[in-house]
Backbone as a ProteinNet text record, in pm:
[ID]
protein_1_A
[PRIMARY]
XXXXXXXXXXXXXXXXXXXXXXXXXXXXXXXXXXXXXXXXXXXXXXXXXXXXXXXXXXXXXXXXXXXXXXXXXXXXXXXXXXXXXXXXXXXXXXXXXXXXXXXXXXXXXXXXXXXXXXXXXXXXXXXXXXXXXXXXXXXXXXXXXXXXXXXXXXXXXXXXXXXXXXXXXX
[TERTIARY]
3653.8	3679.6	3623.1	3637.9	3631.7	3409.7	3401.9	3228.3	3197	3253.3	3164.8	3201.4	3313.9	3361.1	3213.4	3219	3121.6	2937.3	2908.7	2813.9	2826.7	2895.7	2911.8	2995.2	3079.7	3092.1	3082.7	3030	2969	3022.3	3170.2	3256.6	3172.5	3171.4	3106.5	2965.5	2910.5	2758.3	2840.7	2738.4	2790.1	2786.3	2723.8	2733.2	2831.7	2914.5	3039.2	3096	3149.3	3223.4	3210.8	3094.9	3068	3110.3	3092.1	3142.6	3306.1	3360.1	3488.5	3559	3492.2	3533.4	3490.5	3419	3407.7	3436.1	3536.6	3668.7	3785	3799.9	3898	3889.4	3758.6	3753.4	3656.4	3568.8	3502.8	3357	3262.3	3114.9	3092.1	3065.8	3059.9	3105.1	3211.4	3316.9	3359.5	3287.2	3244.7	3093	3001	2879.1	2831.1	2955.8	2923.4	2998.4	3097.7	3200.2	3118.1	3025.3	2973.7	2864.1	2739.3	2659.1	2673.1	2744.2	2779.4	2819.9	2954.4	2995.4	2871.9	2757.3	2684.1	2541.8	2546.6	2437.4	2487	2618.7	2673.8	2679.5	2743.9	2752.1	2602.9	2491.9	2386.3	2367.2	2384.9	2282.3	2370	2538	2558.2	2556.8	2552.1	2463.7	2344.2	2242.4	2094.8	2154.6	2199.9	2207.8	2298.7	2438	2471	2398.8	2232.3	2153.8	2089.4	2022	1951.5	2032.3	2111	2192.5	2252.9	2285.8	2344.2	2226.2	2169.9	2022.8	2091.2	2000.8	2014.1	2171	2222.5	2353.6	2413.8	2445.2	2523.9	2482.5	2304.7	2314.8	2335.1	2290.1	2341.1	2444	2528.8	2705	2739.3	2658.7	2604.3	2528	2420.3	2338.4	2297	2256.4	2237.7	2043	2059.7	1954.4	1792.5	1867	1740.6	1669.6	1847	1814.3	1742.6	1793.7	1691.9	1558.6	1499.1	1378.1	1297.3	1346.6	1303.4	1256.4	1349.6	1348.4	1322.5	1327.5	1259.7	1101.1	1048.8	912.5	806.5	901.7	901.9	898.6	994.7	1055.9	947.2	903.5	762.2	670.3	624.1	490.2	492.8	606.1	580.3	645.7	737.8	835.7	837.3	821.2	868.3	880.7	784.1	802	884.2	929.1	1003.5	1146.3	1137.5	1269.9	1310.4	1214.7	1228.3	1286.7	1197.9	1246.2	1317	1404.8	1531.9	1649.3	1629.1	1760.5	1726.2	1658.7	1621.3	1721.6	1643	1707.8	1870.3	1923.9	2084.8	2093.5	2222.8	2297.6	2199.2	2113.2	2044.2	2163.3	2125	2233.6	2189.8	2228.5	2186.6	2256	2351.8	2361.6	2306.1	2249.8	2173.7	2071.5	2003.7	1844.6	1914.7	1986.8	2007.3	2020.6	2083.6	2102.9	1943.3	1910.2	1725.8	1622.1	1717.7	1568.5	1599.4	1742.3	1763.4	1722.4	1641.9	1623.8	1429.1	1397.9	1270.4	1207.4	1086.1	1092.9	1042.6	1117.5	1099.7	1198.2	1165	1229.5	1335.5	1465.4	1576.2	1583.3	1471.8	1461.2	1391.2	1284.8	1234.4	1310.4	1376.7	1518	1596	1649.3	1727.6	1653.5	1527.3	1492	1455.8	1428	1392.4	1574.4	1652	1761.7	1819.1	1792.4	1817.9	1744	1612.5	1546.5	1590	1661.1	1603.9	1765.6	1816.7	2007.4	2046.4	2075.8	2165.3	2116.1	2018.3	1973.5	2047.8	2069.9	2132.7	2270.6	2332.8	2448.4	2497.7	2410.3	2402.7	2443.4	2345.7	2329.2	2471.9	2577.2	2671.5	2790.6	2783.8	2872.8	2882.7	2740.6	2736.8	2769.3	2753.7	2857.6	3001.1	3004.8	3180.7	3260.1	3218.6	3257.9	3211.7	3138	3124.2	3067.6	3010	2929.5	2734.1	2752.9	2628.7	2662.4	2612.7	2661.8	2499.7	2492	2420	2437.6	2349.2	2416.3	2339.6	2395.1	2380.6	2231.3	2158.1	2017.6	1957.7	2011.4	1934.3	1950.5	2089.4	2067.1	1976.1	1960.3	1889.2	1732.4	1691.9	1536.9	1567.9	1642.2	1667.4	1627.7	1678.4	1703.6	1583.1	1491.8	1402.7	1284.6	1291.8	1155.7	1204.2	1283.5	1334.7	1278.4	1323.2	1260.4	1104.5	1070.6	903.4	826.1	867.3	851.2	898.1	961.7	1032.5	875.9	851.2	765.7	596.4	596.4	488.7	452.4	559	580.8	530.5	622.8	591.3	420.8	390.4	243.3	136.2	177.1	52.3	98	248	262	161.1	116.4	73.3	-97	-132.3	-268.5	-226.6	-115.4	-70.9	-70.8	23.9	64.3	-78.4	-185.3	-282.1	-374.7	-374	-446.9	-399.8	-252.2	-167.2	-241.5	-243.8	-265.7	-386.3	-508.5	-620.8	-624	-562.1	-591.4	-544.4	-419.8	-326.2	-436.9	-524.2	-579.7	-674	-766	-848	-855.6
763.7	580	536.7	584.4	514.5	520.1	615.4	603.5	527.9	552.9	445.9	274.8	282.5	117.9	75.7	164.4	168.3	156.9	175.9	165.2	28.4	-41	-141.6	-263.6	-257.6	-369.6	-336.8	-245.1	-207.7	-291.4	-230.1	-242.6	-156.4	-78.3	46.9	133.6	189.2	254.8	415.7	440.6	565.1	695.7	653.7	820.1	823.7	722.2	715	773	753.9	787.8	915.2	924.9	1093.3	1194.8	1160.4	1219.8	1218.6	1122.1	1157.2	1231.5	1209.6	1280	1412.8	1485.7	1609.6	1672.6	1593.1	1592.8	1661.3	1603.7	1605.2	1714.7	1700.1	1791.2	1918	1897.5	2022.4	1962.7	2072.4	2071.7	2014.7	2114.3	2079.4	2017	2031.7	1928.1	1761.9	1716.3	1620.5	1586.9	1674.3	1610.2	1599.1	1697.3	1650.3	1543	1523.2	1396.3	1294.1	1287.3	1160.8	1155.5	1221.3	1208.5	1168.8	1209.4	1174.4	1071.7	974.5	858.4	770	778.9	738.4	700.8	801.8	767.3	694.1	739.6	623.8	472.1	448.3	299.2	242.2	329.7	266.4	209.1	305.6	290.2	137	183.1	54.5	-82.9	-59.8	-234.7	-225.4	-195.2	-159.1	-219.1	-172.1	-253.9	-344.8	-372.8	-541.7	-635.4	-603.6	-685.9	-742.5	-615.9	-645.4	-694	-699.3	-787.9	-890.7	-922.4	-1060.8	-1142.6	-1060.1	-1140.9	-1213.2	-1335.9	-1382.6	-1435.8	-1503.2	-1535.6	-1440.5	-1315.4	-1180.9	-1156.6	-1156.4	-1159.8	-1192	-1347.1	-1477.7	-1480.1	-1438.5	-1400.6	-1328.2	-1184.8	-1062.3	-1048.3	-1117.4	-1121	-1265.2	-1274.4	-1400.3	-1433	-1579.9	-1589.1	-1575.8	-1556.8	-1533.4	-1349.6	-1294.1	-1175.3	-1134.8	-1224.8	-1197.4	-1222.1	-1336.7	-1387.5	-1274.2	-1233.7	-1113.7	-975.1	-944.6	-801.1	-768.4	-927	-876.6	-879.4	-959.2	-938.7	-804.1	-762.2	-636.6	-524.2	-538.4	-432.5	-449.1	-615.5	-593.4	-537.3	-566.9	-535.1	-381.3	-299.4	-181.9	-63.3	-128.7	-75.3	64.2	182.5	316.5	375.4	327.8	361.1	335.1	182.4	169.2	173.8	154.1	241.3	372.2	461.9	573.9	630.3	499.2	499	492.4	342.7	285.1	399.4	439.6	517.4	666.1	729.8	836.7	759.4	639.6	609.7	591.3	584.6	597.9	496.4	436.6	300.8	186	198.5	75.8	13.8	-107	-163.2	-157.6	-2.8	9.9	-16.2	-113.7	-187.9	-289.8	-369.8	-477.5	-426	-341.9	-277.2	-235	-193.4	-159.9	-310.7	-383.3	-493.9	-586	-591.6	-622	-583.7	-423.2	-338.7	-377.3	-404.4	-458.1	-579.4	-651	-786.1	-775.3	-654.2	-635.4	-541.4	-532.2	-465	-331	-244.9	-111	-74.3	30.8	72	160.2	162.5	199.3	375.9	441.8	585.6	613.9	508.1	546.6	537.6	424.1	390.5	529.7	582.3	667.1	779.9	802.3	963.1	959.5	804.2	796.2	838.1	752.8	795.2	938.9	973.4	1117.2	1208.7	1172.5	1268.6	1232.3	1099.4	1088.3	1038.9	982.9	919.7	1081.3	1208.8	1309.3	1337.1	1323	1364.8	1360.5	1232.9	1168.1	1188.7	1183.5	1263.1	1399.5	1479.8	1578.4	1610	1575.3	1568.3	1490.6	1371.9	1334.3	1407.4	1466.5	1571.3	1674.2	1729.7	1843.3	1834.3	1717.3	1684	1632	1581.5	1580.4	1675.3	1816.4	1927.5	2018.8	1934	2027.2	2181.8	2176.6	2288.1	2282.1	2152.7	2092.7	1990.9	2025.7	1987.7	1968.2	1758.2	1733.6	1667.6	1705.7	1670.8	1474.6	1407.6	1272.4	1196.5	1296.9	1275	1338.6	1425.8	1491.4	1361.3	1313.7	1172.1	1061.8	1052.2	956.3	973.6	1111.4	1130.9	1153.2	1174.2	1143.9	1017.3	927.7	794	699.2	789.4	719.8	734.8	888.7	954.5	883.7	858	783.7	660.5	575.3	459.9	468.3	517.8	562.9	597.9	678.9	711.1	609	533.1	406.8	325	250.1	158.9	237.7	336.2	383.4	371	470.1	403.2	266.4	145.2	42.8	-13.9	49.3	-22	91.4	213.2	269.1	350.2	333.6	373.8	372	250.4	222.6	317	330.4	395.7	562.3	615.7	754.5	767.7	699.6	709.3	706.3	597.4	623.7	714.7	801.7	932.1	1024.9	1030.9	1146.5	1109.5	1032.3	992.2	1009	995.1	1057.7	1184.2	1271.2	1372.7	1477.3	1435.8	1461.4	1505.6	1334.1	1320.8	1398.6	1460.5	1567.4	1705.7
-1075.2	-1045.9	-942.3	-812.3	-704.8	-695.5	-749.6	-751.6	-855.4	-953.4	-1085.3	-1038.3	-952.1	-910	-816.5	-684.5	-635	-627	-746	-798.5	-892.6	-957.9	-1055.7	-943.2	-891.6	-763.1	-612.8	-615.3	-489.6	-359.1	-354.7	-196.5	-141.1	-130.9	-39.6	-126.3	7.7	-73.3	-79.2	-200.3	-269.1	-159.9	-78.4	-20.9	85.6	140	198.7	132.4	9.3	-90.7	-121.6	-117.1	-182.6	-86.7	53.9	187	209.2	139.6	154.1	29.1	-50.3	-188.1	-184	-80.5	-37.4	48.4	125.9	213.7	135.7	33.5	-86.6	-199.2	-270.7	-389.6	-342	-192.9	-180.2	-214.2	-165.2	-165.9	-347	-418.4	-531.4	-625.2	-623.6	-731.6	-712.2	-584.9	-528	-588.4	-557.8	-599.6	-746	-808.7	-961.9	-1023.3	-968.4	-986.2	-935.6	-832.5	-735	-871	-894.5	-927	-1080.3	-1149.4	-1289.8	-1277.8	-1193	-1144.9	-1149.5	-1050.2	-998.4	-1153.7	-1157.5	-1290	-1350.5	-1456.4	-1517	-1472.6	-1357.5	-1308	-1285.7	-1282.8	-1257	-1409.3	-1511.8	-1626.8	-1676.3	-1694.7	-1727.7	-1647.2	-1526.8	-1449.9	-1479.4	-1557.4	-1584.6	-1716.5	-1778	-1924.2	-1928.6	-1830.1	-1828.4	-1795.7	-1727.7	-1707.8	-1775.7	-1868.1	-1948.5	-2098.7	-2101.3	-2227.3	-2179.8	-2069	-2019.9	-1930.8	-1903.6	-1827.8	-1674.4	-1683.8	-1540.9	-1523.7	-1580.2	-1609.8	-1512.4	-1600.5	-1488.3	-1360.7	-1331.2	-1210.8	-1090.1	-1118.6	-1072.4	-1020.3	-1075.6	-1037	-928.6	-963.5	-812.3	-715.6	-777	-670.1	-608.3	-523.4	-470.9	-468.8	-490.3	-503.9	-457.8	-299.4	-217.4	-200.8	-246.3	-275	-373.7	-465.1	-634.2	-625.3	-533.4	-576.6	-455.2	-323.5	-302.7	-329.1	-420.5	-448.8	-609.6	-692	-805.2	-823.5	-736.7	-728.8	-685.4	-595.7	-528.1	-640.9	-751.8	-827.8	-919.7	-995.3	-1089.9	-1031.4	-932.9	-868.5	-852.3	-763.7	-685	-822.7	-943.3	-1014.7	-978.7	-1029	-1041.6	-883	-803.4	-654.5	-580.7	-570.5	-489.9	-559.6	-701.1	-710.5	-686.6	-664.9	-633.7	-462.3	-410.2	-282.1	-228.8	-330.2	-266.3	-326.2	-399.7	-449.3	-365	-310.5	-225	-92.6	-47.9	123.3	96	165.4	189.6	223.9	191.7	224.4	134.2	111.2	27.4	-87.4	-51	-193.5	-308	-363.1	-500.5	-603.1	-607.7	-724.3	-746.1	-641.5	-670.8	-716	-665.4	-726	-855.5	-944.7	-1092.6	-1163	-1061.1	-1175.7	-1179.3	-1093.4	-1099.3	-1157.7	-1160	-1285.7	-1420.2	-1443.7	-1580.9	-1631.8	-1532	-1535.9	-1574.9	-1589.7	-1602.1	-1676.7	-1669.4	-1850.9	-1838.4	-1748.6	-1724.4	-1833.6	-1909.9	-2038.7	-1934.4	-2049.6	-2013.8	-1961.2	-2070.2	-2031.3	-1885.3	-1863.6	-1756.2	-1638.8	-1644.4	-1525.8	-1490.3	-1627.8	-1604.6	-1567.5	-1637.2	-1555.5	-1384.6	-1347.7	-1183.9	-1113.5	-1178	-1134.3	-1148.6	-1237.8	-1253.1	-1141.2	-1128.3	-992.2	-873.4	-850.7	-726.6	-621.6	-735	-672.1	-655.4	-694.1	-631.5	-488.7	-469.5	-342.9	-200.2	-212.7	-85.9	-82.1	-231	-235.8	-233.7	-260.8	-203.1	-68.5	-15.3	175.7	190.4	130.3	200.2	148.8	41.5	26.4	107.4	150	191	349.9	411	529.9	517.5	417	400.5	371.9	350.3	309	399.4	523.7	639.1	639	503.4	468.1	568.1	551.9	642.2	743.4	853	978.2	1045.8	1063.1	1122.2	1264.7	1367.6	1500.3	1467.4	1538.9	1569.8	1598.8	1676.9	1662.5	1553.4	1471.7	1402	1277.4	1263.2	1170	1208.5	1345.6	1374.4	1337	1338.8	1331.7	1155.7	1104.8	940.4	893.2	986.3	908.7	981.6	1067.2	1141.3	1022.4	989.9	908	746.7	717.7	584.6	577	709.2	723.6	715.2	775.3	784.9	625.6	554.4	420.7	302.4	337.9	238.1	276.8	434.4	443.2	413	428.3	372.6	208.4	146.4	-1.9	-42.9	25.6	-15.4	-52.7	124.7	131	37.1	31.6	-34.2	-180.7	-196.4	-324	-463.9	-494.8	-570.4	-600	-492.3	-448.7	-488.5	-420.7	-429.9	-564.9	-639	-768.8	-874.8	-839	-932.1	-891.5	-738.5	-758.5	-815.5	-815.5	-867.7	-1053	-1079.9	-1233.4	-1293	-1203.2	-1195.1	-1218.5	-1114.9	-1085.5	-1209.6	-1278.7	-1391.7	-1514.9	-1553	-1679	-1650.2	-1541.9	-1536.6	-1614.1
[MASK]
++++++++++++++++++++++++++++++++++++++++++++++++++++++++++++++++++++++++++++++++++++++++++++++++++++++++++++++++++++++++++++++++++++++++++++++++++++++++++++++++++++++++++

């Protein structure tokens, strides 16, 4: 319930509650509960935004944030969503709301969430359960590498996606 609420209400990032859950429940129990709750919460928020529209989104997302990210989601859609969901501590619930305001099909949004959201949660659960120990310098390097990948994906994601699509068509 805490995980589901963290996606819908966003009081705290899902990775933090995943790590805390792993302390209590262990690695796999926490991961499975967390992944299911985050996936369900993402779909609920997406659908609420899709059905209730801008009036719902405006209550939860500031106009400044909405303008900033809605344009990026519209133009970079799949690449941006995948990168945001892979990058930990991003305000995921805001992105789920804004994605619900776009023309992205629910099935596509579900697949993107299904294949990207669990990875950060698995690492957080591993750290929380002490199964995975990452020193501070390692976390800093992972954070910097993640930021670099995020920025490269935003900049060149469309070109990479088009190249992959062209390759698969042949």
